[in-house]
C-alpha positions as a Markdown table, in Angstrom:
| # | Residue | x | y | z |
|---|---|---|---|---|
| 1 | Met | 0.0 | 0.0 | -0.1 |
| 2 | Ala | 1.1 | 3.6 | -0.9 |
| 3 | Asp | 2.6 | 5.8 | 1.9 |
| 4 | Leu | 0.0 | 8.6 | 2.4 |
| 5 | Thr | 1.9 | 10.5 | 5.1 |
| 6 | Glu | 2.6 | 13.7 | 3.0 |
| 7 | Phe | -0.9 | 13.6 | 1.6 |
| 8 | Lys | -2.3 | 13.6 | 5.2 |
| 9 | Gln | 0.1 | 16.3 | 6.2 |
| 10 | Tyr | -1.0 | 18.6 | 3.2 |
| 11 | Asn | -4.7 | 17.5 | 3.8 |
| 12 | Asn | -4.5 | 18.6 | 7.5 |
| 13 | Leu | -2.7 | 22.0 | 6.6 |
| 14 | Ala | -5.6 | 22.5 | 3.7 |
| 15 | Asp | -8.3 | 21.9 | 6.3 |
| 16 | Gln | -6.5 | 24.6 | 8.6 |
| 17 | Leu | -6.4 | 27.1 | 5.8 |
| 18 | Ile | -10.0 | 26.4 | 4.5 |
| 19 | Glu | -11.3 | 27.0 | 8.2 |
| 20 | Ala | -9.4 | 30.4 | 8.4 |
| 21 | Ala | -9.9 | 31.7 | 5.0 |
| 22 | Thr | -12.6 | 34.1 | 4.0 |
| 23 | Lys | -15.2 | 33.4 | 1.5 |
| 24 | Glu | -13.5 | 35.7 | -0.9 |
| 25 | Glu | -10.1 | 33.9 | -0.4 |
| 26 | Leu | -11.9 | 30.6 | -1.0 |
| 27 | Ser | -13.5 | 32.0 | -4.0 |
| 28 | Ala | -10.1 | 33.4 | -5.4 |
| 29 | Cys | -8.6 | 29.8 | -4.8 |
| 30 | Leu | -11.3 | 28.0 | -6.6 |
| 31 | Lys | -11.2 | 30.3 | -9.6 |
| 32 | Val | -7.3 | 30.0 | -10.0 |
| 33 | Leu | -7.9 | 25.9 | -9.7 |
| 34 | Ala | -10.7 | 26.1 | -12.3 |
| 35 | Met | -8.3 | 28.0 | -14.7 |
| 36 | Tyr | -5.8 | 25.1 | -14.0 |
| 37 | Val | -8.4 | 22.4 | -14.8 |
| 38 | Ala | -9.7 | 24.3 | -18.0 |
| 39 | Asp | -6.1 | 24.7 | -19.2 |
| 40 | Tyr | -5.3 | 21.1 | -18.8 |
| 41 | Gln | -8.5 | 20.1 | -20.6 |
| 42 | Met | -7.9 | 22.3 | -23.6 |
| 43 | Arg | -4.3 | 20.9 | -23.9 |
| 44 | Phe | -5.1 | 17.2 | -23.1 |
| 45 | Gly | -8.8 | 16.4 | -23.1 |
| 46 | Glu | -11.6 | 15.9 | -20.7 |
| 47 | Leu | -11.0 | 14.8 | -17.3 |
| 48 | Pro | -13.0 | 11.9 | -16.0 |
| 49 | Met | -14.6 | 13.0 | -12.6 |
| 50 | Glu | -15.9 | 9.7 | -11.6 |
| 51 | Asn | -12.4 | 8.2 | -11.2 |
| 52 | Thr | -11.2 | 11.0 | -9.2 |
| 53 | Val | -14.2 | 10.8 | -6.8 |
| 54 | Ala | -13.8 | 7.1 | -6.6 |
| 55 | Met | -10.2 | 7.4 | -5.7 |
| 56 | Leu | -10.9 | 9.9 | -2.8 |
| 57 | Ser | -13.2 | 7.2 | -1.2 |
| 58 | Thr | -10.8 | 4.3 | -1.2 |
| 59 | Asp | -8.1 | 3.2 | 1.1 |
| 60 | Lys | -6.3 | 1.0 | -1.5 |
| 61 | Leu | -4.0 | 3.3 | -3.7 |
| 62 | Asp | -1.0 | 2.6 | -5.6 |
| 63 | Asp | 1.9 | 4.9 | -5.6 |
| 64 | Glu | 1.1 | 6.9 | -8.7 |
| 65 | His | -2.3 | 7.5 | -7.2 |
| 66 | Ala | -1.0 | 8.4 | -3.7 |
| 67 | Ala | 1.4 | 10.7 | -5.4 |
| 68 | Met | -1.4 | 12.5 | -7.2 |
| 69 | Leu | -3.5 | 13.0 | -4.0 |
| 70 | Arg | -0.3 | 14.6 | -2.4 |
| 71 | Asp | 0.4 | 16.7 | -5.3 |
| 72 | Gly | -3.2 | 17.9 | -5.4 |
| 73 | Met | -3.2 | 18.8 | -1.7 |
| 74 | Glu | 0.1 | 20.6 | -2.2 |
| 75 | Leu | -1.4 | 22.5 | -5.1 |
| 76 | Leu | -4.5 | 23.4 | -3.0 |
| 77 | Val | -2.5 | 24.7 | -0.1 |
| 78 | Gly | 0.0 | 26.6 | -2.3 |
| 79 | Val | -3.0 | 28.1 | -4.3 |
| 80 | Leu | -5.1 | 28.9 | -1.2 |
| 81 | Gly | -2.0 | 30.2 | 0.8 |
| 82 | Gly | -1.4 | 32.7 | -2.1 |
| 83 | Ala | -4.9 | 33.9 | -2.0 |
| 84 | Met | -4.9 | 34.3 | 1.9 |
| 85 | Ser | -1.5 | 36.4 | 1.4 |
| 86 | Gly | -3.0 | 38.6 | -1.2 |
| 87 | Leu | -0.9 | 37.4 | -4.1 |
| 88 | Gly | -2.5 | 38.2 | -7.3 |
| 89 | Glu | -4.2 | 41.1 | -6.1 |
| 90 | Gly | -3.9 | 44.2 | -8.2 |
| 91 | Lys | -2.3 | 47.5 | -6.9 |
| 92 | His | -4.7 | 50.4 | -7.2 |
């Protein structure tokens, strides 16, 4: 079975950030992540959501899927952390 230690650490940090974030910060984060998905789909095709949702509810993951979960949580933490610190806000 794959090692999920790093995923769990990022997941816990993501939960903490989500709890502390404002609605506006969460909205900014979601918009950036939506753009990532749209860019990927334009380049490589549709992403099958049923596989992703099923993977989140299983405890039997191979190393590749465990790495994808970890990388996804790392990306979430980075984008949400950036939104919370004001990165990307235009100066007026």
